[in-house]
C-alpha positions as CSV (number, residue, x, y, z in Angstrom):
1,M,7.7,166.5,85.8
2,R,9.1,169.6,84.0
3,E,11.8,169.9,86.7
4,L,12.7,166.2,86.3
5,R,13.1,166.5,82.6
6,R,15.7,169.3,82.9
7,T,18.2,166.7,83.8
8,S,17.1,163.6,81.7
9,I,20.4,163.0,79.5
10,L,22.2,160.0,80.4
11,H,25.6,158.8,79.4
12,V,26.0,155.1,79.9
13,D,29.3,153.6,79.5
14,M,30.5,150.0,80.1
15,D,33.6,149.4,82.6
16,A,36.5,147.9,80.6
17,F,34.0,146.4,78.2
18,F,36.2,143.8,76.3
19,V,37.9,142.6,79.5
20,S,34.5,142.5,81.2
21,V,33.0,140.4,78.5
22,E,35.9,137.9,78.5
23,L,35.7,137.6,82.4
24,R,32.1,136.3,82.1
25,T,33.6,132.9,81.1
26,R,36.9,133.4,83.0
27,P,35.8,134.5,86.4
28,E,39.0,133.0,88.0
29,L,40.8,136.2,86.5
30,K,38.7,138.8,88.4
31,G,40.7,141.0,90.5
32,K,43.9,140.4,88.5
33,P,45.4,142.5,85.8
34,V,44.0,141.4,82.5
35,I,44.8,142.8,79.0
36,V,42.7,142.4,75.8
37,G,45.0,142.5,72.7
38,F,47.4,140.6,70.6
39,P,50.7,139.9,72.4
40,V,53.0,141.3,69.5
41,D,55.1,144.4,69.6
42,R,53.3,146.4,67.0
43,S,49.8,145.7,68.4
44,V,48.0,147.9,70.9
45,V,46.1,147.5,74.1
46,L,42.3,147.3,73.1
47,S,41.0,147.1,76.7
48,A,42.6,146.7,80.2
49,S,41.2,145.7,83.6
50,Y,41.2,148.3,86.3
51,E,43.9,146.4,88.0
52,A,46.2,146.7,85.0
53,R,45.2,150.4,84.6
54,A,46.4,150.9,88.2
55,L,49.8,149.9,86.9
56,G,49.8,152.6,84.1
57,V,48.2,150.3,81.2
58,K,46.0,152.3,79.1
59,S,43.9,151.6,75.8
60,A,45.7,152.2,72.7
61,M,49.0,151.9,74.5
62,P,51.6,149.7,72.6
63,M,51.5,146.1,73.8
64,A,55.1,146.0,74.2
65,N,54.9,149.0,76.6
66,A,51.9,147.6,78.4
67,M,53.6,144.1,79.0
68,R,56.7,146.0,80.5
69,M,54.6,148.0,82.7
70,C,52.6,144.9,83.8
71,P,54.6,141.7,83.2
72,N,52.2,139.5,85.2
73,A,49.3,140.7,83.2
74,V,47.0,137.9,81.5
75,I,46.7,138.7,77.8
76,I,43.6,137.6,76.2
77,E,43.3,137.8,72.2
78,P,40.1,139.8,71.3
79,R,37.0,138.0,69.8
80,H,35.4,141.0,68.0
81,S,32.3,139.1,66.8
82,L,31.6,138.6,70.5
83,Y,31.9,142.0,71.4
84,Y,29.6,143.1,68.5
85,E,26.9,140.6,69.7
86,V,27.0,141.7,73.3
87,S,27.1,145.4,72.1
88,A,23.7,144.8,70.0
89,Q,22.2,143.3,73.2
90,L,23.3,146.3,75.1
91,M,21.7,148.7,72.6
92,G,18.7,146.6,72.7
93,I,18.3,147.5,76.5
94,F,18.9,151.1,75.9
95,E,16.2,151.0,73.1
96,S,13.7,149.5,75.3
97,I,14.0,152.4,77.8
98,T,13.9,155.2,75.0
99,E,13.8,155.6,71.4
100,L,16.4,158.4,71.7
101,V,19.7,156.5,71.8
102,E,22.9,158.0,70.3
103,P,25.4,155.2,70.3
104,L,29.2,156.7,70.4
105,S,31.0,153.3,70.2
106,V,30.2,149.5,70.9
107,D,30.1,150.1,74.7
108,E,28.7,153.7,75.3
109,A,25.7,155.8,74.3
110,F,23.8,158.9,75.2
111,L,20.0,158.5,76.2
112,D,17.4,161.2,76.4
113,V,14.9,159.6,78.9
114,G,12.7,162.5,79.1
115,G,9.8,160.8,77.4
116,A,10.3,157.7,79.7
117,I,9.7,159.5,83.0
118,R,6.1,158.8,83.5
119,R,6.5,155.2,82.4
120,L,9.7,154.4,84.5
121,G,10.2,157.1,86.9
122,P,12.7,159.8,87.6
123,P,16.0,159.8,85.5
124,L,18.0,158.6,88.7
125,Q,15.6,155.7,88.9
126,I,16.0,154.9,85.3
127,G,19.8,155.0,85.4
128,R,19.6,152.4,88.4
129,L,17.3,150.2,86.2
130,I,19.7,150.4,83.4
131,R,22.7,149.2,85.5
132,R,20.7,146.4,87.0
133,R,19.6,145.2,83.7
134,V,23.2,145.3,82.2
135,E,24.6,143.4,85.1
136,S,21.8,140.9,85.3
137,E,21.2,140.3,81.5
138,L,24.7,140.6,80.1
139,G,27.0,139.9,83.1
140,I,28.9,143.2,82.9
141,T,28.9,146.5,84.8
142,A,28.0,150.0,83.6
143,S,28.7,153.5,84.7
144,V,25.9,156.1,84.2
145,G,26.2,159.9,84.3
146,I,23.0,161.9,84.5
147,A,22.8,165.6,83.8
148,A,21.1,168.5,81.9
149,N,23.2,167.9,78.7
150,K,25.6,165.6,77.0
151,F,28.7,167.1,77.9
152,V,28.0,167.2,81.7
153,A,26.5,163.7,81.6
154,K,29.8,162.2,79.9
155,I,31.9,164.1,82.7
156,A,29.5,162.4,85.3
157,S,30.0,158.9,84.0
158,T,33.7,159.3,83.8
159,R,33.9,160.7,87.2
160,C,31.9,157.8,88.8
161,K,33.7,154.8,87.3
162,P,33.9,151.9,87.5
163,D,30.4,150.5,88.3
164,G,29.0,154.0,89.6
165,L,26.1,156.2,89.2
166,L,26.4,160.1,89.4
167,L,23.6,162.7,89.0
168,I,24.5,166.4,88.4
169,E,21.5,168.5,88.9
170,E,21.0,171.4,86.6
171,G,21.3,173.9,89.4
172,Q,24.7,172.4,90.5
173,T,26.2,172.1,87.2
174,V,28.4,175.2,87.0
175,A,29.6,174.7,90.6
176,Y,30.5,171.1,89.8
177,L,32.3,171.9,86.7
178,H,34.3,174.6,88.3
179,S,35.8,172.2,90.8
180,L,37.5,170.2,88.0
181,P,40.7,170.7,86.3
182,V,40.9,172.2,82.8
183,N,41.5,169.0,81.0
184,A,38.0,167.9,82.0
185,L,36.7,170.0,79.1
186,W,36.3,168.4,75.5
187,G,38.9,169.5,73.3
188,V,41.4,170.4,76.0
189,G,44.2,167.9,75.6
190,A,47.6,167.8,77.0
191,K,49.2,170.4,74.7
192,T,46.2,172.8,75.3
193,A,46.4,172.3,78.9
194,D,50.2,173.3,78.8
195,V,49.2,176.4,76.8
196,L,46.5,177.5,79.2
197,A,48.6,176.7,82.4
198,R,51.4,179.1,80.9
199,L,48.6,181.7,81.3
200,G,47.7,180.5,84.7
201,I,44.5,178.9,83.8
202,R,44.4,175.4,85.5
203,T,40.7,174.8,86.3
204,V,37.5,175.1,84.5
205,A,36.6,177.9,86.9
206,D,39.7,179.8,85.7
207,V,38.5,179.3,82.1
208,A,35.1,180.7,82.8
209,A,36.7,183.6,84.6
210,T,39.0,184.4,81.5
211,P,37.7,186.9,78.9
212,L,36.4,185.3,75.8
213,S,38.6,187.6,73.9
214,S,41.7,186.3,75.5
215,L,40.9,182.7,75.0
216,K,40.2,183.3,71.3
217,K,43.7,184.9,71.1
218,V,45.3,181.8,72.5
219,L,43.0,179.0,71.1
220,G,41.6,180.5,68.1
221,A,38.1,179.5,66.9
222,S,38.0,176.8,69.8
223,G,38.2,179.3,72.5
224,E,34.5,180.3,72.4
225,H,33.7,176.4,72.2
226,V,35.8,175.7,75.5
227,H,34.4,179.0,77.3
228,R,30.9,177.8,76.6
229,L,31.7,174.3,78.2
230,S,33.3,175.8,81.1
231,M,29.7,177.4,81.8
232,G,28.1,173.9,81.3
233,L,26.4,175.1,78.0
234,D,25.9,172.2,75.4
235,P,22.8,172.6,73.2
236,R,23.2,169.4,71.1
237,P,20.1,167.0,71.3
238,V,20.5,163.3,71.5
239,T,20.5,162.3,68.0
240,P,19.7,158.6,67.3
241,T,22.2,156.9,64.9
242,R,20.3,154.4,62.7
243,L,22.9,152.6,60.8
244,E,26.7,152.0,61.0
245,K,28.4,153.8,58.1
246,S,31.0,151.0,57.5
247,I,32.3,148.0,58.9
248,G,36.1,146.6,58.5
249,S,39.2,145.2,59.9
250,E,42.9,145.9,59.6
251,E,46.1,144.4,60.8
252,T,49.7,145.7,61.0
253,F,52.3,143.0,60.5
254,A,55.0,142.2,62.9
255,I,57.5,142.6,60.2
256,D,56.9,144.9,56.9
257,T,56.4,142.1,54.1
258,P,56.7,142.1,50.4
259,D,55.3,138.6,50.3
260,D,52.1,138.3,48.1
261,A,50.9,135.1,49.3
262,L,51.0,136.4,52.9
263,L,48.9,139.5,51.9
264,H,46.3,137.3,50.3
265,R,46.2,135.0,53.3
266,E,45.7,138.1,55.6
267,L,43.0,139.4,53.2
268,L,41.1,136.3,53.6
269,R,41.4,136.5,57.5
270,L,40.3,140.1,57.3
271,S,37.4,139.1,55.0
272,H,36.1,136.6,57.5
273,R,36.2,139.0,60.3
274,T,34.4,141.7,58.3
275,A,31.8,139.4,56.9
276,S,31.2,138.1,60.4
277,R,30.6,141.4,61.9
278,L,28.3,142.3,58.9
279,R,26.0,139.3,59.6
280,T,26.1,140.0,63.4
281,A,24.8,143.6,62.8
282,G,22.2,142.2,60.0
283,M,23.8,144.4,57.3
284,L,24.9,143.8,53.7
285,A,27.6,146.0,51.9
286,R,27.6,147.3,48.4
287,T,31.1,148.5,48.3
288,I,34.4,146.9,49.4
289,A,37.4,149.0,50.3
290,L,41.1,147.9,50.3
291,K,43.5,149.9,52.5
292,L,47.5,149.3,52.1
293,R,50.0,151.1,54.1
294,Y,53.7,150.8,53.0
295,A,56.9,150.7,55.0
296,D,57.2,154.4,54.6
297,F,53.8,155.0,56.1
298,S,52.3,156.2,52.9
299,T,48.8,154.9,52.6
300,I,46.6,154.0,49.5
301,S,43.1,152.7,49.2
302,R,41.0,151.4,46.4
303,S,37.2,150.4,46.4
304,K,34.6,148.7,44.1
305,T,31.0,149.1,44.2
306,M,28.8,146.1,43.4
307,H,25.4,145.6,41.9
308,T,24.4,143.2,44.4
309,P,25.3,143.8,48.3
310,V,27.2,141.1,50.1
311,D,27.9,139.7,53.6
312,S,29.9,136.6,52.3
313,A,33.8,136.4,53.3
314,Q,34.5,134.8,50.1
315,M,32.9,137.4,47.9
316,I,34.6,140.1,49.9
317,Y,37.8,138.4,49.7
318,Q,37.5,138.1,45.7
319,V,36.8,141.8,45.5
320,A,39.7,142.8,47.8
321,S,42.1,140.3,45.9
322,Q,41.1,142.1,42.6
323,L,41.8,145.5,44.3
324,L,45.1,144.4,45.4
325,A,45.9,143.0,41.8
326,S,44.8,146.4,40.4
327,L,47.6,148.1,42.3
328,G,50.3,146.4,40.1
329,E,53.7,146.0,41.3
330,R,54.2,147.3,44.8
331,P,57.1,149.8,45.3
332,M,57.9,148.6,48.7
333,S,57.1,146.3,51.5
334,V,53.7,146.5,53.3
335,R,53.3,147.4,56.8
336,L,49.6,147.3,57.1
337,V,46.5,145.9,55.2
338,G,42.9,146.4,55.8
339,V,39.4,145.5,54.3
340,R,36.3,147.8,54.7
341,A,32.6,147.2,54.0
342,E,30.9,150.3,53.0
343,Q,27.4,151.5,51.8
344,L,25.8,149.4,54.2
345,E,22.1,148.4,54.1
346,P,19.8,146.2,56.4
347,A,19.7,142.7,55.2
348,E,16.0,142.3,56.1
349,H,15.2,145.3,53.7
350,T,17.4,144.0,50.9
351,S,16.6,141.3,48.3
352,L,19.7,139.2,47.5
353,Q,20.0,138.6,43.6
354,L,19.5,135.0,42.7
355,S,22.4,133.5,40.9
356,F,22.5,130.6,38.4
357,D,25.8,129.7,39.9
358,R,25.1,127.8,43.1
359,R,28.6,128.4,44.5
360,D,27.7,131.9,45.8
361,D,24.8,130.4,47.9
362,N,27.0,127.6,49.1
363,W,29.5,130.1,50.4
364,R,26.7,132.0,52.3
365,A,25.3,128.8,53.6
366,A,28.7,127.5,54.9
367,E,29.7,130.9,56.5
368,Q,26.3,131.0,58.1
369,A,26.9,127.5,59.6
370,L,30.3,128.7,60.7
371,D,28.8,131.6,62.6
372,R,26.5,129.1,64.4
373,V,29.5,126.9,65.5
374,I,31.6,129.8,66.6
375,E,28.7,131.2,68.6
376,R,28.5,128.0,70.4
377,F,32.1,126.6,70.7
378,G,34.2,129.9,70.4
379,S,35.9,131.6,67.5
380,K,39.0,129.2,67.1
381,T,36.7,126.0,66.9
382,V,36.4,126.1,63.0
383,L,38.2,128.1,60.4
384,P,38.8,128.1,56.7
385,A,41.4,125.3,55.9
386,T,43.7,127.9,54.3
387,L,44.0,129.7,57.5
388,L,45.2,126.7,59.4
389,E,48.9,126.1,59.3
390,P,51.5,124.8,61.5
391,H,52.7,127.4,64.2
392,A,50.1,129.8,62.9
393,Q,47.5,131.2,65.2
394,P,44.1,130.7,63.9
395,D,42.5,133.8,65.4
396,G,45.7,135.6,66.1
397,P,46.7,139.2,64.9
398,G,48.0,138.2,61.4
399,P,50.1,135.6,60.1
400,T,54.1,135.9,59.9
401,L,54.5,132.9,57.6
402,A,53.5,132.8,53.9
403,S,50.7,130.4,53.0
404,K,51.4,127.9,50.3
405,S,47.9,128.1,49.4
406,P,46.9,131.9,49.5
407,R,43.5,131.4,47.8
408,M,40.5,129.6,49.2
409,P,39.9,126.3,47.3
410,S,36.8,126.2,44.8
411,G,34.6,124.2,47.2
412,V,33.5,124.8,50.6
413,S,36.1,123.5,53.0
414,F,36.4,124.1,56.7
415,R,38.5,122.3,59.3
416,T,38.8,122.4,63.0
417,A,41.6,123.9,64.7
418,D,43.0,120.6,65.9
419,N,42.5,119.3,62.4
420,K,40.2,116.6,63.6
421,L,37.3,117.4,61.3
422,S,37.4,118.4,57.7
């Protein structure tokens, strides 16, 4: 049992997560190049299928570059609320295995399964169990790396992608690491690799053989960190993360805009995205922050903390609009606008203050009903009427035309994307 616990750290990473979630309802696209992102020049790739990656497409790459590299790719616009819903289910699977779960993002986490070995078997068996459950319950695939520490487990999961499982025993750790190129080490990017290459250091084994004093001269304080990793040393424990620190959304306009109505309309769209994610996560926010980036890339932010926490898009929009107004006359056109909910707390542990004005409750009830409709029929089925305009995409990357009615009407008003219901 003690020997098994020496290699009980798992890194579980979904394979092309956003794409995989989308292909559950579009199986005809399996085996084809698929990109999740908004098809506009200034947007970026959020996720790419392995067929698209084989042609050079990478996450965070400008969409314009990706579409030139892979002109036949199918572009799917993202549905963030769906991804967060699947992520919550994924984390639920992990937490049913062990209490020691450290999420890194919506689609990956470290797990310490040392305490689950008596109940579920050796780490390798637990890794297989997790992969089976993820595929059978969520319809997507996961790659699992198993090792004695977090750094090596992360390397293992990366090296066995996609849809793989790799165990690196404690006694094999150094030999395995020394077979890898130097950029396998955390903190060694392209520039650092170039610096090391000029010294003849091209592999992890080369790093380990280099005196620590020499590495410090070249890399500074990070030299010791890199040297420790080259020997497979990473003492950090798996630390469970209890709460998200913030939830938000932001958009870059296709063309820098001075249009106040357009900014308000985009604030409304972002407020709905943020509120939906709050409700999906079961969280409320006490602070709302506004982010604005101008054409010269200068960025400013403003925030407001409220007495009562919120998860309503209308309340978030009202605060964001007040923050925008507080900036006064803008010195130049706006490149990016963002809304963020901060100081989060679980909704189940928070009492919402009752209001004599029923409109606040009406907004929350309407948005909760909207959540249920979207869950059943998709994110473009029902939207606030203000966001539905000719030639505007209801769930797209952001409007390019100014709205005639930048603010939400005083009553609760929603309309279907085809305008058949109001």
